[in-house]
CHARMM-style PDB file with segment names, atoms N, HN, CA, C and O in Angstrom:
ATOM      1  N   MET     1      23.687  30.214  54.572  1.00  0.00      PROA
ATOM      2  CA  MET     1      22.446  31.127  55.410  1.00  0.00      PROA
ATOM      3  C   MET     1      22.501  29.457  55.878  1.00  0.00      PROA
ATOM      4  O   MET     1      23.503  28.759  55.726  1.00  0.00      PROA
ATOM      5  N   VAL     2      21.493  29.084  56.345  1.00  0.00      PROA
ATOM      6  HN  VAL     2      20.679  29.650  56.469  1.00  0.00      PROA
ATOM      7  CA  VAL     2      20.755  28.171  57.648  1.00  0.00      PROA
ATOM      8  C   VAL     2      19.418  28.322  57.578  1.00  0.00      PROA
ATOM      9  O   VAL     2      19.368  29.510  57.258  1.00  0.00      PROA
ATOM     10  N   ARG     3      18.150  27.914  57.661  1.00  0.00      PROA
ATOM     11  HN  ARG     3      18.190  26.949  57.921  1.00  0.00      PROA
ATOM     12  CA  ARG     3      17.147  28.333  57.071  1.00  0.00      PROA
ATOM     13  C   ARG     3      16.251  26.191  57.831  1.00  0.00      PROA
ATOM     14  O   ARG     3      16.442  25.010  57.540  1.00  0.00      PROA
ATOM     15  N   LYS     4      15.149  27.160  59.054  1.00  0.00      PROA
ATOM     16  HN  LYS     4      14.994  28.119  59.291  1.00  0.00      PROA
ATOM     17  CA  LYS     4      13.978  25.773  59.146  1.00  0.00      PROA
ATOM     18  C   LYS     4      13.447  25.489  58.001  1.00  0.00      PROA
ATOM     19  O   LYS     4      13.357  26.234  57.025  1.00  0.00      PROA
ATOM     20  N   ARG     5      13.018  24.194  58.129  1.00  0.00      PROA
ATOM     21  HN  ARG     5      13.091  23.588  58.922  1.00  0.00      PROA
ATOM     22  CA  ARG     5      12.523  23.730  57.402  1.00  0.00      PROA
ATOM     23  C   ARG     5      10.761  23.136  58.302  1.00  0.00      PROA
ATOM     24  O   ARG     5      10.599  22.798  59.475  1.00  0.00      PROA
ATOM     25  N   LYS     6      10.026  23.197  57.493  1.00  0.00      PROA
ATOM     26  HN  LYS     6      10.158  23.471  56.540  1.00  0.00      PROA
ATOM     27  CA  LYS     6       8.750  23.020  58.171  1.00  0.00      PROA
ATOM     28  C   LYS     6       8.441  21.664  58.738  1.00  0.00      PROA
ATOM     29  O   LYS     6       7.365  21.522  59.319  1.00  0.00      PROA
ATOM     30  N   SER     7       9.212  20.726  58.639  1.00  0.00      PROA
ATOM     31  HN  SER     7      10.086  20.841  58.167  1.00  0.00      PROA
ATOM     32  CA  SER     7       9.488  19.660  58.930  1.00  0.00      PROA
ATOM     33  C   SER     7      10.422  19.620  59.952  1.00  0.00      PROA
ATOM     34  O   SER     7      10.255  18.648  60.689  1.00  0.00      PROA
ATOM     35  N   GLY     8      11.522  20.476  60.308  1.00  0.00      PROA
ATOM     36  HN  GLY     8      11.658  21.266  59.710  1.00  0.00      PROA
ATOM     37  CA  GLY     8      11.849  20.828  61.569  1.00  0.00      PROA
ATOM     38  C   GLY     8      13.060  20.738  61.511  1.00  0.00      PROA
ATOM     39  O   GLY     8      13.570  21.129  62.561  1.00  0.00      PROA
ATOM     40  N   LYS     9      13.966  20.316  60.577  1.00  0.00      PROA
ATOM     41  HN  LYS     9      13.552  19.999  59.724  1.00  0.00      PROA
ATOM     42  CA  LYS     9      15.145  20.260  59.880  1.00  0.00      PROA
ATOM     43  C   LYS     9      15.069  21.385  59.062  1.00  0.00      PROA
ATOM     44  O   LYS     9      14.141  22.049  58.599  1.00  0.00      PROA
ATOM     45  N   PHE    10      17.140  21.458  58.963  1.00  0.00      PROA
ATOM     46  HN  PHE    10      17.894  20.918  59.339  1.00  0.00      PROA
ATOM     47  CA  PHE    10      17.440  22.682  58.865  1.00  0.00      PROA
ATOM     48  C   PHE    10      18.312  22.435  57.857  1.00  0.00      PROA
ATOM     49  O   PHE    10      19.061  21.461  57.775  1.00  0.00      PROA
ATOM     50  N   ALA    11      18.193  23.420  57.016  1.00  0.00      PROA
ATOM     51  HN  ALA    11      17.585  24.211  57.082  1.00  0.00      PROA
ATOM     52  CA  ALA    11      18.634  23.296  54.629  1.00  0.00      PROA
ATOM     53  C   ALA    11      20.141  24.525  55.208  1.00  0.00      PROA
ATOM     54  O   ALA    11      19.983  25.650  55.683  1.00  0.00      PROA
ATOM     55  N   THR    12      21.304  23.909  54.989  1.00  0.00      PROA
ATOM     56  HN  THR    12      21.432  22.995  54.603  1.00  0.00      PROA
ATOM     57  CA  THR    12      22.061  24.573  54.658  1.00  0.00      PROA
ATOM     58  C   THR    12      22.545  25.014  53.309  1.00  0.00      PROA
ATOM     59  O   THR    12      22.894  24.053  52.624  1.00  0.00      PROA
ATOM     60  N   GLU    13      22.703  26.470  52.574  1.00  0.00      PROA
ATOM     61  HN  GLU    13      22.420  27.251  53.130  1.00  0.00      PROA
ATOM     62  CA  GLU    13      23.206  27.107  51.059  1.00  0.00      PROA
ATOM     63  C   GLU    13      24.421  27.586  52.450  1.00  0.00      PROA
ATOM     64  O   GLU    13      24.518  27.658  53.675  1.00  0.00      PROA
ATOM     65  N   ILE    14      25.287  27.854  50.961  1.00  0.00      PROA
ATOM     66  HN  ILE    14      25.209  27.795  49.965  1.00  0.00      PROA
ATOM     67  CA  ILE    14      26.109  29.492  50.870  1.00  0.00      PROA
ATOM     68  C   ILE    14      26.108  29.745  49.397  1.00  0.00      PROA
ATOM     69  O   ILE    14      25.698  29.032  48.481  1.00  0.00      PROA
ATOM     70  N   ARG    15      26.696  30.997  49.382  1.00  0.00      PROA
ATOM     71  HN  ARG    15      27.029  31.576  50.125  1.00  0.00      PROA
ATOM     72  CA  ARG    15      26.952  31.344  47.849  1.00  0.00      PROA
ATOM     73  C   ARG    15      28.798  31.594  47.212  1.00  0.00      PROA
ATOM     74  O   ARG    15      29.464  32.603  47.441  1.00  0.00      PROA
ATOM     75  N   ASP    16      29.215  30.523  46.504  1.00  0.00      PROA
ATOM     76  HN  ASP    16      28.674  29.703  46.317  1.00  0.00      PROA
ATOM     77  CA  ASP    16      30.028  30.722  45.883  1.00  0.00      PROA
ATOM     78  C   ASP    16      30.936  31.576  45.144  1.00  0.00      PROA
ATOM     79  O   ASP    16      31.006  31.580  43.915  1.00  0.00      PROA
ATOM     80  N   PRO    17      31.842  32.522  46.157  1.00  0.00      PROA
ATOM     81  CA  PRO    17      31.699  34.138  46.028  1.00  0.00      PROA
ATOM     82  C   PRO    17      33.642  34.104  44.543  1.00  0.00      PROA
ATOM     83  O   PRO    17      34.604  34.869  44.492  1.00  0.00      PROA
ATOM     84  N   PHE    18      33.254  32.729  43.630  1.00  0.00      PROA
ATOM     85  HN  PHE    18      32.471  32.107  43.672  1.00  0.00      PROA
ATOM     86  CA  PHE    18      33.915  32.839  42.586  1.00  0.00      PROA
ATOM     87  C   PHE    18      32.788  33.189  41.748  1.00  0.00      PROA
ATOM     88  O   PHE    18      32.164  34.230  41.544  1.00  0.00      PROA
ATOM     89  N   SER    19      32.725  32.063  41.349  1.00  0.00      PROA
ATOM     90  HN  SER    19      33.233  31.218  41.515  1.00  0.00      PROA
ATOM     91  CA  SER    19      31.416  31.875  40.944  1.00  0.00      PROA
ATOM     92  C   SER    19      29.652  32.427  41.017  1.00  0.00      PROA
ATOM     93  O   SER    19      28.644  32.198  40.348  1.00  0.00      PROA
ATOM     94  N   LYS    20      29.979  33.239  42.197  1.00  0.00      PROA
ATOM     95  HN  LYS    20      30.798  33.424  42.741  1.00  0.00      PROA
ATOM     96  CA  LYS    20      27.838  33.718  42.247  1.00  0.00      PROA
ATOM     97  C   LYS    20      27.250  32.674  42.359  1.00  0.00      PROA
ATOM     98  O   LYS    20      26.061  32.947  42.524  1.00  0.00      PROA
ATOM     99  N   LYS    21      27.441  31.382  42.364  1.00  0.00      PROA
ATOM    100  HN  LYS    21      28.406  31.159  42.230  1.00  0.00      PROA
ATOM    101  CA  LYS    21      26.583  30.229  42.651  1.00  0.00      PROA
ATOM    102  C   LYS    21      25.907  30.001  44.084  1.00  0.00      PROA
ATOM    103  O   LYS    21      26.105  30.576  45.154  1.00  0.00      PROA
ATOM    104  N   ARG    22      24.861  28.749  43.659  1.00  0.00      PROA
ATOM    105  HN  ARG    22      24.699  28.282  42.789  1.00  0.00      PROA
ATOM    106  CA  ARG    22      24.641  28.825  45.284  1.00  0.00      PROA
ATOM    107  C   ARG    22      24.890  27.347  45.460  1.00  0.00      PROA
ATOM    108  O   ARG    22      24.418  26.390  44.846  1.00  0.00      PROA
ATOM    109  N   ILE    23      25.663  27.401  46.354  1.00  0.00      PROA
ATOM    110  HN  ILE    23      26.046  28.179  46.853  1.00  0.00      PROA
ATOM    111  CA  ILE    23      25.918  25.416  46.666  1.00  0.00      PROA
ATOM    112  C   ILE    23      25.483  24.701  47.552  1.00  0.00      PROA
ATOM    113  O   ILE    23      25.856  24.901  48.708  1.00  0.00      PROA
ATOM    114  N   TRP    24      24.391  23.464  47.188  1.00  0.00      PROA
ATOM    115  HN  TRP    24      24.088  23.302  46.249  1.00  0.00      PROA
ATOM    116  CA  TRP    24      23.682  22.927  48.615  1.00  0.00      PROA
ATOM    117  C   TRP    24      24.585  22.269  49.184  1.00  0.00      PROA
ATOM    118  O   TRP    24      25.222  21.417  48.566  1.00  0.00      PROA
ATOM    119  N   LEU    25      24.882  22.643  50.919  1.00  0.00      PROA
ATOM    120  HN  LEU    25      24.365  23.336  51.422  1.00  0.00      PROA
ATOM    121  CA  LEU    25      25.839  21.975  51.756  1.00  0.00      PROA
ATOM    122  C   LEU    25      25.062  20.854  52.137  1.00  0.00      PROA
ATOM    123  O   LEU    25      25.769  19.860  52.304  1.00  0.00      PROA
ATOM    124  N   ASP    26      23.505  20.610  52.390  1.00  0.00      PROA
ATOM    125  HN  ASP    26      22.931  21.418  52.255  1.00  0.00      PROA
ATOM    126  CA  ASP    26      22.847  19.720  53.051  1.00  0.00      PROA
ATOM    127  C   ASP    26      21.288  20.107  54.076  1.00  0.00      PROA
ATOM    128  O   ASP    26      20.899  21.262  54.248  1.00  0.00      PROA
ATOM    129  N   THR    27      20.624  18.945  54.617  1.00  0.00      PROA
ATOM    130  HN  THR    27      20.941  18.006  54.477  1.00  0.00      PROA
ATOM    131  CA  THR    27      19.917  19.391  55.015  1.00  0.00      PROA
ATOM    132  C   THR    27      20.290  18.481  56.864  1.00  0.00      PROA
ATOM    133  O   THR    27      20.642  17.303  56.927  1.00  0.00      PROA
ATOM    134  N   PHE    28      20.128  19.222  57.902  1.00  0.00      PROA
ATOM    135  HN  PHE    28      19.842  20.179  57.851  1.00  0.00      PROA
ATOM    136  CA  PHE    28      20.929  18.318  59.218  1.00  0.00      PROA
ATOM    137  C   PHE    28      19.446  18.676  59.864  1.00  0.00      PROA
ATOM    138  O   PHE    28      18.484  19.351  59.499  1.00  0.00      PROA
ATOM    139  N   ASN    29      19.941  17.448  61.612  1.00  0.00      PROA
ATOM    140  HN  ASN    29      20.723  16.900  61.909  1.00  0.00      PROA
ATOM    141  CA  ASN    29      18.584  17.458  62.145  1.00  0.00      PROA
ATOM    142  C   ASN    29      18.606  18.774  63.812  1.00  0.00      PROA
ATOM    143  O   ASN    29      17.820  18.953  64.742  1.00  0.00      PROA
ATOM    144  N   THR    30      19.909  19.379  63.426  1.00  0.00      PROA
ATOM    145  HN  THR    30      20.548  19.233  62.670  1.00  0.00      PROA
ATOM    146  CA  THR    30      20.215  20.609  64.593  1.00  0.00      PROA
ATOM    147  C   THR    30      20.474  21.762  63.834  1.00  0.00      PROA
ATOM    148  O   THR    30      20.975  21.600  62.721  1.00  0.00      PROA
ATOM    149  N   ALA    31      20.221  22.913  64.237  1.00  0.00      PROA
ATOM    150  HN  ALA    31      19.814  23.045  65.141  1.00  0.00      PROA
ATOM    151  CA  ALA    31      20.504  24.365  63.989  1.00  0.00      PROA
ATOM    152  C   ALA    31      22.781  24.206  63.791  1.00  0.00      PROA
ATOM    153  O   ALA    31      23.581  24.636  62.960  1.00  0.00      PROA
ATOM    154  N   GLU    32      22.913  23.345  65.114  1.00  0.00      PROA
ATOM    155  HN  GLU    32      22.263  22.996  65.789  1.00  0.00      PROA
ATOM    156  CA  GLU    32      24.169  23.700  65.626  1.00  0.00      PROA
ATOM    157  C   GLU    32      24.913  22.819  64.094  1.00  0.00      PROA
ATOM    158  O   GLU    32      25.650  23.457  63.343  1.00  0.00      PROA
ATOM    159  N   GLU    33      24.613  21.479  63.852  1.00  0.00      PROA
ATOM    160  HN  GLU    33      24.015  20.961  64.463  1.00  0.00      PROA
ATOM    161  CA  GLU    33      25.481  21.111  62.954  1.00  0.00      PROA
ATOM    162  C   GLU    33      24.784  22.187  61.720  1.00  0.00      PROA
ATOM    163  O   GLU    33      25.542  23.098  61.390  1.00  0.00      PROA
ATOM    164  N   ALA    34      24.005  22.168  61.321  1.00  0.00      PROA
ATOM    165  HN  ALA    34      23.389  21.427  61.589  1.00  0.00      PROA
ATOM    166  CA  ALA    34      23.596  22.705  59.225  1.00  0.00      PROA
ATOM    167  C   ALA    34      25.273  24.282  59.793  1.00  0.00      PROA
ATOM    168  O   ALA    34      26.181  24.424  58.973  1.00  0.00      PROA
ATOM    169  N   SER    35      25.297  24.954  60.829  1.00  0.00      PROA
ATOM    170  HN  SER    35      24.560  24.838  61.495  1.00  0.00      PROA
ATOM    171  CA  SER    35      26.091  25.917  61.227  1.00  0.00      PROA
ATOM    172  C   SER    35      27.038  25.387  61.577  1.00  0.00      PROA
ATOM    173  O   SER    35      27.755  26.256  62.074  1.00  0.00      PROA
ATOM    174  N   GLU    36      27.590  24.279  61.634  1.00  0.00      PROA
ATOM    175  HN  GLU    36      27.008  23.574  61.230  1.00  0.00      PROA
ATOM    176  CA  GLU    36      28.773  24.274  61.693  1.00  0.00      PROA
ATOM    177  C   GLU    36      29.175  23.597  59.599  1.00  0.00      PROA
ATOM    178  O   GLU    36      30.281  23.897  59.149  1.00  0.00      PROA
ATOM    179  N   VAL    37      28.451  23.006  58.925  1.00  0.00      PROA
ATOM    180  HN  VAL    37      27.553  22.762  59.291  1.00  0.00      PROA
ATOM    181  CA  VAL    37      29.213  22.532  58.078  1.00  0.00      PROA
ATOM    182  C   VAL    37      29.248  23.774  57.609  1.00  0.00      PROA
ATOM    183  O   VAL    37      30.439  24.027  57.429  1.00  0.00      PROA
ATOM    184  N   TYR    38      28.210  25.227  57.139  1.00  0.00      PROA
ATOM    185  HN  TYR    38      27.242  25.022  57.285  1.00  0.00      PROA
ATOM    186  CA  TYR    38      28.244  26.218  56.914  1.00  0.00      PROA
ATOM    187  C   TYR    38      29.098  27.280  56.759  1.00  0.00      PROA
ATOM    188  O   TYR    38      29.159  28.030  55.785  1.00  0.00      PROA
ATOM    189  N   GLN    39      30.120  27.330  58.318  1.00  0.00      PROA
ATOM    190  HN  GLN    39      30.071  26.721  59.110  1.00  0.00      PROA
ATOM    191  CA  GLN    39      31.674  27.415  59.336  1.00  0.00      PROA
ATOM    192  C   GLN    39      31.710  27.263  58.361  1.00  0.00      PROA
ATOM    193  O   GLN    39      31.422  28.056  57.466  1.00  0.00      PROA
ATOM    194  N   SER    40      32.149  25.980  58.270  1.00  0.00      PROA
ATOM    195  HN  SER    40      32.383  25.336  58.998  1.00  0.00      PROA
ATOM    196  CA  SER    40      33.465  25.269  57.786  1.00  0.00      PROA
ATOM    197  C   SER    40      33.504  25.844  56.648  1.00  0.00      PROA
ATOM    198  O   SER    40      34.381  26.705  56.574  1.00  0.00      PROA
ATOM    199  N   LYS    41      32.727  25.654  55.499  1.00  0.00      PROA
ATOM    200  HN  LYS    41      32.015  24.955  55.559  1.00  0.00      PROA
ATOM    201  CA  LYS    41      32.547  26.070  54.254  1.00  0.00      PROA
ATOM    202  C   LYS    41      33.164  27.543  53.809  1.00  0.00      PROA
ATOM    203  O   LYS    41      34.097  27.756  53.035  1.00  0.00      PROA
ATOM    204  N   LYS    42      32.178  28.694  54.696  1.00  0.00      PROA
ATOM    205  HN  LYS    42      31.420  28.521  55.324  1.00  0.00      PROA
ATOM    206  CA  LYS    42      32.840  29.972  54.926  1.00  0.00      PROA
ATOM    207  C   LYS    42      34.482  29.829  54.914  1.00  0.00      PROA
ATOM    208  O   LYS    42      35.242  30.287  54.060  1.00  0.00      PROA
ATOM    209  N   LEU    43      34.818  29.090  56.063  1.00  0.00      PROA
ATOM    210  HN  LEU    43      34.201  28.718  56.756  1.00  0.00      PROA
ATOM    211  CA  LEU    43      36.255  29.705  55.935  1.00  0.00      PROA
ATOM    212  C   LEU    43      36.998  28.925  55.037  1.00  0.00      PROA
ATOM    213  O   LEU    43      38.022  29.393  54.537  1.00  0.00      PROA
ATOM    214  N   GLU    44      36.717  28.107  54.844  1.00  0.00      PROA
ATOM    215  HN  GLU    44      35.886  27.727  55.249  1.00  0.00      PROA
ATOM    216  CA  GLU    44      37.088  27.919  53.239  1.00  0.00      PROA
ATOM    217  C   GLU    44      37.119  28.458  52.016  1.00  0.00      PROA
ATOM    218  O   GLU    44      38.145  28.175  51.398  1.00  0.00      PROA
ATOM    219  N   PHE    45      36.151  29.314  51.301  1.00  0.00      PROA
ATOM    220  HN  PHE    45      35.317  29.544  51.803  1.00  0.00      PROA
ATOM    221  CA  PHE    45      35.830  30.312  51.029  1.00  0.00      PROA
ATOM    222  C   PHE    45      36.914  31.176  51.165  1.00  0.00      PROA
ATOM    223  O   PHE    45      37.739  31.194  50.251  1.00  0.00      PROA
ATOM    224  N   GLN    46      37.054  31.837  52.056  1.00  0.00      PROA
ATOM    225  HN  GLN    46      36.384  31.822  52.798  1.00  0.00      PROA
ATOM    226  CA  GLN    46      38.123  32.780  53.271  1.00  0.00      PROA
ATOM    227  C   GLN    46      39.273  33.125  53.148  1.00  0.00      PROA
ATOM    228  O   GLN    46      40.046  34.081  53.223  1.00  0.00      PROA
ATOM    229  N   GLU    47      39.169  31.937  52.908  1.00  0.00      PROA
ATOM    230  HN  GLU    47      38.541  31.161  52.847  1.00  0.00      PROA
ATOM    231  CA  GLU    47      41.208  31.460  52.545  1.00  0.00      PROA
ATOM    232  C   GLU    47      41.551  31.201  51.259  1.00  0.00      PROA
ATOM    233  O   GLU    47      42.585  31.433  50.633  1.00  0.00      PROA
ATOM    234  N   LYS    48      40.135  30.487  50.843  1.00  0.00      PROA
ATOM    235  HN  LYS    48      39.295  30.299  51.352  1.00  0.00      PROA
ATOM    236  CA  LYS    48      40.781  30.673  48.283  1.00  0.00      PROA
ATOM    237  C   LYS    48      40.839  32.318  48.460  1.00  0.00      PROA
ATOM    238  O   LYS    48      41.745  32.987  47.963  1.00  0.00      PROA
ATOM    239  N   LEU    49      39.818  32.848  49.188  1.00  0.00      PROA
ATOM    240  HN  LEU    49      39.082  32.304  49.591  1.00  0.00      PROA
ATOM    241  CA  LEU    49      40.086  34.787  48.585  1.00  0.00      PROA
ATOM    242  C   LEU    49      41.228  34.705  49.130  1.00  0.00      PROA
ATOM    243  O   LEU    49      42.133  34.415  48.346  1.00  0.00      PROA
ATOM    244  N   ASN    50      41.627  34.914  50.610  1.00  0.00      PROA
ATOM    245  HN  ASN    50      40.892  35.149  51.246  1.00  0.00      PROA
ATOM    246  CA  ASN    50      42.735  35.413  50.914  1.00  0.00      PROA
ATOM    247  C   ASN    50      44.453  35.097  50.354  1.00  0.00      PROA
ATOM    248  O   ASN    50      45.493  35.741  50.216  1.00  0.00      PROA
ATOM    249  N   LYS    51      43.999  33.795  50.168  1.00  0.00      PROA
ATOM    250  HN  LYS    51      43.154  33.272  50.280  1.00  0.00      PROA
ATOM    251  CA  LYS    51      45.200  32.929  48.575  1.00  0.00      PROA
ATOM    252  C   LYS    51      44.980  34.044  47.515  1.00  0.00      PROA
ATOM    253  O   LYS    51      45.980  34.726  47.293  1.00  0.00      PROA
ATOM    254  N   ALA    52      44.125  34.281  46.986  1.00  0.00      PROA
ATOM    255  HN  ALA    52      43.312  33.727  47.166  1.00  0.00      PROA
ATOM    256  CA  ALA    52      44.029  34.910  45.366  1.00  0.00      PROA
ATOM    257  C   ALA    52      43.986  36.209  45.732  1.00  0.00      PROA
ATOM    258  O   ALA    52      43.998  36.987  44.779  1.00  0.00      PROA
ATOM    259  N   LYS    53      43.904  37.068  47.647  1.00  0.00      PROA
ATOM    260  HN  LYS    53      43.895  36.435  48.421  1.00  0.00      PROA
ATOM    261  CA  LYS    53      44.830  38.427  46.875  1.00  0.00      PROA
ATOM    262  C   LYS    53      46.111  38.034  47.155  1.00  0.00      PROA
ATOM    263  O   LYS    53      46.870  37.956  46.189  1.00  0.00      PROA
ATOM    264  N   ASN    54      46.583  37.738  48.360  1.00  0.00      PROA
ATOM    265  HN  ASN    54      45.967  37.801  49.144  1.00  0.00      PROA
ATOM    266  CA  ASN    54      47.958  37.348  48.189  1.00  0.00      PROA
ATOM    267  C   ASN    54      48.377  37.757  46.916  1.00  0.00      PROA
ATOM    268  O   ASN    54      48.803  38.855  46.558  1.00  0.00      PROA
ATOM    269  N   ALA    55      48.205  36.756  46.301  1.00  0.00      PROA
ATOM    270  HN  ALA    55      47.859  35.864  46.592  1.00  0.00      PROA
ATOM    271  CA  ALA    55      49.083  36.528  44.953  1.00  0.00      PROA
ATOM    272  C   ALA    55      48.693  37.485  43.972  1.00  0.00      PROA
ATOM    273  O   ALA    55      49.574  37.718  43.144  1.00  0.00      PROA
ATOM    274  N   ASN    56      47.803  38.001  43.852  1.00  0.00      PROA
ATOM    275  HN  ASN    56      47.087  37.811  44.524  1.00  0.00      PROA
ATOM    276  CA  ASN    56      47.614  39.501  42.868  1.00  0.00      PROA
ATOM    277  C   ASN    56      48.669  40.456  43.938  1.00  0.00      PROA
ATOM    278  O   ASN    56      49.691  40.814  43.352  1.00  0.00      PROA
ATOM    279  N   LYS    57      48.612  40.742  44.846  1.00  0.00      PROA
ATOM    280  HN  LYS    57      47.782  40.451  45.322  1.00  0.00      PROA
ATOM    281  CA  LYS    57      49.140  41.529  46.114  1.00  0.00      PROA
ATOM    282  C   LYS    57      50.843  41.611  45.284  1.00  0.00      PROA
ATOM    283  O   LYS    57      51.265  42.627  44.733  1.00  0.00      PROA
ATOM    284  N   LYS    58      51.621  40.264  45.383  1.00  0.00      PROA
ATOM    285  HN  LYS    58      51.278  39.439  45.831  1.00  0.00      PROA
ATOM    286  CA  LYS    58      52.559  39.236  44.860  1.00  0.00      PROA
ATOM    287  C   LYS    58      53.130  39.966  43.473  1.00  0.00      PROA
ATOM    288  O   LYS    58      54.126  40.688  43.528  1.00  0.00      PROA
ATOM    289  N   ARG    59      52.438  39.724  42.259  1.00  0.00      PROA
ATOM    290  HN  ARG    59      51.630  39.138  42.215  1.00  0.00      PROA
ATOM    291  CA  ARG    59      52.500  39.971  41.615  1.00  0.00      PROA
ATOM    292  C   ARG    59      52.377  41.254  41.030  1.00  0.00      PROA
ATOM    293  O   ARG    59      53.415  41.549  40.439  1.00  0.00      PROA
ATOM    294  N   LEU    60      51.533  42.101  40.971  1.00  0.00      PROA
ATOM    295  HN  LEU    60      50.690  41.861  41.452  1.00  0.00      PROA
ATOM    296  CA  LEU    60      51.197  43.221  41.279  1.00  0.00      PROA
ATOM    297  C   LEU    60      52.723  44.354  41.722  1.00  0.00      PROA
ATOM    298  O   LEU    60      53.162  45.248  40.998  1.00  0.00      PROA
ATOM    299  N   PHE    61      53.457  43.798  43.584  1.00  0.00      PROA
ATOM    300  HN  PHE    61      53.101  43.071  44.172  1.00  0.00      PROA
ATOM    301  CA  PHE    61      54.793  44.218  43.486  1.00  0.00      PROA
ATOM    302  C   PHE    61      55.746  44.002  42.541  1.00  0.00      PROA
ATOM    303  O   PHE    61      56.477  44.833  42.002  1.00  0.00      PROA
ATOM    304  N   LEU    62      55.674  42.552  42.341  1.00  0.00      PROA
ATOM    305  HN  LEU    62      55.081  41.876  42.779  1.00  0.00      PROA
ATOM    306  CA  LEU    62      56.696  42.279  41.414  1.00  0.00      PROA
ATOM    307  C   LEU    62      56.457  42.761  39.817  1.00  0.00      PROA
ATOM    308  O   LEU    62      57.248  42.663  38.879  1.00  0.00      PROA
ATOM    309  N   GLN    63      55.269  43.245  39.833  1.00  0.00      PROA
ATOM    310  HN  GLN    63      54.627  43.325  40.595  1.00  0.00      PROA
ATOM    311  CA  GLN    63      55.340  44.185  38.161  1.00  0.00      PROA
ATOM    312  C   GLN    63      55.868  45.538  38.734  1.00  0.00      PROA
ATOM    313  O   GLN    63      56.509  46.139  37.872  1.00  0.00      PROA
ATOM    314  N   THR    64      55.800  46.168  39.862  1.00  0.00      PROA
ATOM    315  HN  THR    64      55.280  45.680  40.563  1.00  0.00      PROA
ATOM    316  CA  THR    64      55.916  47.042  40.025  1.00  0.00      PROA
ATOM    317  C   THR    64      57.926  47.712  40.072  1.00  0.00      PROA
ATOM    318  O   THR    64      58.653  48.664  39.788  1.00  0.00      PROA
ATOM    319  N   VAL    65      57.902  46.031  40.781  1.00  0.00      PROA
ATOM    320  HN  VAL    65      57.312  45.258  41.012  1.00  0.00      PROA
ATOM    321  CA  VAL    65      59.759  46.342  41.081  1.00  0.00      PROA
ATOM    322  C   VAL    65      60.353  46.364  39.483  1.00  0.00      PROA
ATOM    323  O   VAL    65      61.043  47.308  39.099  1.00  0.00      PROA
ATOM    324  N   ASN    66      59.999  45.187  38.570  1.00  0.00      PROA
ATOM    325  HN  ASN    66      59.438  44.420  38.882  1.00  0.00      PROA
ATOM    326  CA  ASN    66      60.250  44.858  37.454  1.00  0.00      PROA
ATOM    327  C   ASN    66      60.663  46.480  36.356  1.00  0.00      PROA
ATOM    328  O   ASN    66      61.588  46.727  35.582  1.00  0.00      PROA
ATOM    329  N   LEU    67      59.362  47.332  36.849  1.00  0.00      PROA
ATOM    330  HN  LEU    67      58.611  47.131  37.477  1.00  0.00      PROA
ATOM    331  CA  LEU    67      59.130  48.397  35.925  1.00  0.00      PROA
ATOM    332  C   LEU    67      60.031  49.556  36.735  1.00  0.00      PROA
ATOM    333  O   LEU    67      60.150  50.709  36.320  1.00  0.00      PROA
ATOM    334  N   GLY    68      60.439  49.218  37.551  1.00  0.00      PROA
ATOM    335  HN  GLY    68      60.342  48.281  37.889  1.00  0.00      PROA
ATOM    336  CA  GLY    68      60.867  50.183  38.670  1.00  0.00      PROA
ATOM    337  C   GLY    68      62.642  50.342  38.133  1.00  0.00      PROA
ATOM    338  O   GLY    68      63.262  51.369  37.857  1.00  0.00      PROA
ATOM    339  N   CYS    69      63.187  48.639  38.128  1.00  0.00      PROA
ATOM    340  HN  CYS    69      62.684  47.804  38.352  1.00  0.00      PROA
ATOM    341  CA  CYS    69      63.853  48.175  37.106  1.00  0.00      PROA
ATOM    342  C   CYS    69      64.086  48.566  35.694  1.00  0.00      PROA
ATOM    343  O   CYS    69      65.210  48.780  35.240  1.00  0.00      PROA
ATOM    344  N   LEU    70      62.854  48.661  34.937  1.00  0.00      PROA
ATOM    345  HN  LEU    70      61.941  48.487  35.306  1.00  0.00      PROA
ATOM    346  CA  LEU    70      63.066  48.762  33.754  1.00  0.00      PROA
ATOM    347  C   LEU    70      63.543  50.740  33.613  1.00  0.00      PROA
ATOM    348  O   LEU    70      64.216  51.275  32.732  1.00  0.00      PROA
ATOM    349  N   LEU    71      62.892  51.371  34.810  1.00  0.00      PROA
ATOM    350  HN  LEU    71      62.345  50.936  35.525  1.00  0.00      PROA
ATOM    351  CA  LEU    71      62.981  52.220  34.237  1.00  0.00      PROA
ATOM    352  C   LEU    71      64.719  52.862  34.615  1.00  0.00      PROA
ATOM    353  O   LEU    71      65.508  53.659  34.109  1.00  0.00      PROA
ATOM    354  N   VAL    72      64.673  52.048  35.672  1.00  0.00      PROA
ATOM    355  HN  VAL    72      64.032  51.400  36.083  1.00  0.00      PROA
ATOM    356  CA  VAL    72      66.580  52.762  36.423  1.00  0.00      PROA
ATOM    357  C   VAL    72      67.426  52.415  34.795  1.00  0.00      PROA
ATOM    358  O   VAL    72      68.151  53.172  34.149  1.00  0.00      PROA
ATOM    359  N   ILE    73      67.112  51.371  34.569  1.00  0.00      PROA
ATOM    360  HN  ILE    73      66.523  50.756  35.094  1.00  0.00      PROA
ATOM    361  CA  ILE    73      68.337  50.456  33.479  1.00  0.00      PROA
ATOM    362  C   ILE    73      67.990  51.969  31.911  1.00  0.00      PROA
ATOM    363  O   ILE    73      68.734  52.184  30.954  1.00  0.00      PROA
ATOM    364  N   HSD    74      66.879  52.571  32.189  1.00  0.00      PROA
ATOM    365  HN  HSD    74      66.274  52.397  32.966  1.00  0.00      PROA
ATOM    366  CA  HSD    74      66.626  53.209  30.917  1.00  0.00      PROA
ATOM    367  C   HSD    74      67.195  54.728  31.087  1.00  0.00      PROA
ATOM    368  O   HSD    74      67.691  55.558  30.325  1.00  0.00      PROA
ATOM    369  N   HSD    75      66.962  54.688  32.081  1.00  0.00      PROA
ATOM    370  HN  HSD    75      66.559  54.015  32.700  1.00  0.00      PROA
ATOM    371  CA  HSD    75      67.829  56.241  32.445  1.00  0.00      PROA
ATOM    372  C   HSD    75      69.418  56.765  32.646  1.00  0.00      PROA
ATOM    373  OT1 HSD    75      69.651  57.948  32.897  1.00  0.00      PROA
TER     374      HSD     75
END
């Protein structure tokens, strides 16, 4: 989130999707600077979330394949 302060500067913070806590990014002179930092951090979190989702999908796939192998072996 980017907010304009009474001083005219722009404060930036973002919520960590893992810990659910707010992370203070900094205060900037322009909205563009603040937005750039916010978007960069947002992209970083999106990449981490995608890696976690892909790891879960891979794990679930391997569990399914292993379960399928066990079922074939026992029949």
